Each structure stands twice: as structure tokens, then as C-alpha cells.
N, C-alpha and C positions, 0 to 999 in steps of 0.2 A: 953538840949538836946546832943546826942553824937559825938561824933568826932571820923572819923576815919585816920590810916592814908593811904596816896595817896596810897602804896604800898598791903593795908591788909584790899577788898574789902569783907564783908562778903559773903556769900555762900547761895544764895537764894535756898529757896525749897518751895512747895506747901503748904497748911494749911494740916492739920490731916486729913484726911480721903477724902482726894484729890487726892490724888497718880491715877496715869492714868495709867495702864500697857501698855507696849508694845505694837502697834500695828501696823503687819509690810503692806510693800504697795503688793496691789496685782500686782503677776506677769501672765498676760496673756499671755503669752511667744513669743508676737507679737508687736517687737517695731519699727517696720520699716514704712514708709509712702513715696507715690511716692512726687517725688518734682515737683511742679506746675513752670509751664511755668512763667518767670514774664511779666506782658501784655503791651506791646509799640504801643506806638500811633504811625499808621502810615503818621498823618498829611494831610491826605485827603480832610477834612472839615472844616479847620482851615486858616484861609487869613490874620492874624496877632494877636495880643499883645496889647491891651488899656494899659491906665492907671486911675482908678479910686483915692478915697479919699485915701490919704495920701500913697502913690504910690503902691496900689496896684494890678498886674499884674492879668488881667484877659484876655480870649480868646476871640477873636471874629469872629463868625462865618458867618455873613453875611455884607450888606452892610448899612441894616439899623444898624443891632446892634452899628457900628462905629458912623456912625449919631448919637445914641441914646446918644452913652459915650462924642461924643465931644459936645452934647449940655447941658451935666448938669454943673448944676454951682460949682464953683470950690470956 
């Protein structure tokens, strides 16, 4: 087993016959895209936030969902 000094790291190279030529990136000349607006919830449908298993917060959208979550086993 060879021992190398920590400041002398051998240079790695591909095996003979596997050298890859330089392949330039394609430049289409267009590099800009329009920024999309971040979606923002208006709060029109949610009536509250419930807690499920291991403090997992879930949105409540109806009275029936609130009853179902409160009736789940703990």
C-alpha cells in the first residue's frame, strides 16, 4: 500500500483512450426569462388551522373537517 504525504496529492487522469475533447456550451443568445409572480393565498376559504399527529399543522376548510380532526385518536 502506497503512502502519500498530505500535501502531495497525485493528479488524477482518465485512462488512455478516454480523453474527452472540450465541448463548448450552446449559446442561443437568449438568456433572460420573465420572473413569475409568487403565488399568495388570500385567505378566503380557510377557517382555521388544526393539529394532527406529532404537531402536524393542517388547514381547516370546513366545519366538518374540524369535527373530523377533533375526533381522531390521539
